[in-house]
C-alpha positions as CSV (number, residue, x, y, z in Angstrom):
1,X,-0.2,-0.1,0.1
2,X,3.0,2.3,0.5
3,X,4.0,1.9,-2.8
4,X,1.0,2.9,-4.3
5,X,0.7,6.7,-4.0
6,X,4.2,7.2,-5.4
7,X,3.2,4.8,-8.3
8,X,0.4,7.1,-8.9
9,X,2.3,9.9,-8.7
10,X,4.6,8.9,-11.3
11,X,2.0,7.8,-13.7
12,X,0.5,11.1,-13.7
13,X,3.6,12.9,-14.2
14,X,4.5,10.8,-17.0
15,X,1.2,12.2,-18.8
16,X,3.0,15.7,-19.0
17,X,6.0,14.7,-21.2
18,X,6.7,16.8,-24.2
19,X,8.8,15.7,-27.0
20,X,11.4,18.3,-27.9
21,X,12.9,17.3,-30.9
22,X,13.1,20.4,-33.2
23,X,12.3,20.2,-37.0
24,X,14.1,22.9,-39.1
25,X,12.5,23.6,-42.6
26,X,14.3,25.4,-45.6
27,X,12.0,27.8,-47.5
28,X,11.2,26.5,-50.9
29,X,12.9,22.9,-50.3
30,X,11.0,19.9,-50.2
31,X,12.8,17.2,-48.2
32,X,10.0,14.5,-48.4
33,X,10.0,11.3,-50.1
34,X,9.2,11.3,-54.3
35,X,6.0,10.1,-55.3
36,X,6.7,6.8,-56.4
37,X,2.9,6.3,-58.2
38,X,3.8,9.0,-60.8
39,X,7.0,9.1,-63.0
40,X,7.2,12.4,-64.6
41,X,5.4,15.8,-65.2
42,X,3.9,14.7,-68.3
43,X,2.7,11.3,-67.3
44,X,1.2,13.2,-64.6
45,X,-0.4,15.5,-66.9
46,X,-1.6,12.9,-69.1
47,X,-3.4,11.2,-66.3
48,X,-5.0,14.3,-65.3
49,X,-6.1,15.4,-68.9
50,X,-7.7,11.5,-69.4
51,X,-9.6,12.4,-66.3
52,X,-10.8,15.5,-67.1
53,X,-12.0,13.9,-70.7
54,X,-13.9,11.3,-69.1
55,X,-16.3,13.6,-67.4
56,X,-16.4,16.8,-69.1
57,X,-17.6,15.2,-72.2
58,X,-21.1,16.3,-71.7
59,X,-20.6,19.9,-71.6
């Protein structure tokens, strides 16, 4: 029973933890992974043009 109060206090304080890692960003620089499903700008433009023609033919 005498270990219960310190255990509860430790558990309550552990909920106040905040990660202090800092992420630095550079303006205009994308550092993420490249899109794997689109090979090039031209391929993406072709896919979007075909989609547009599929839905806009009635207008």
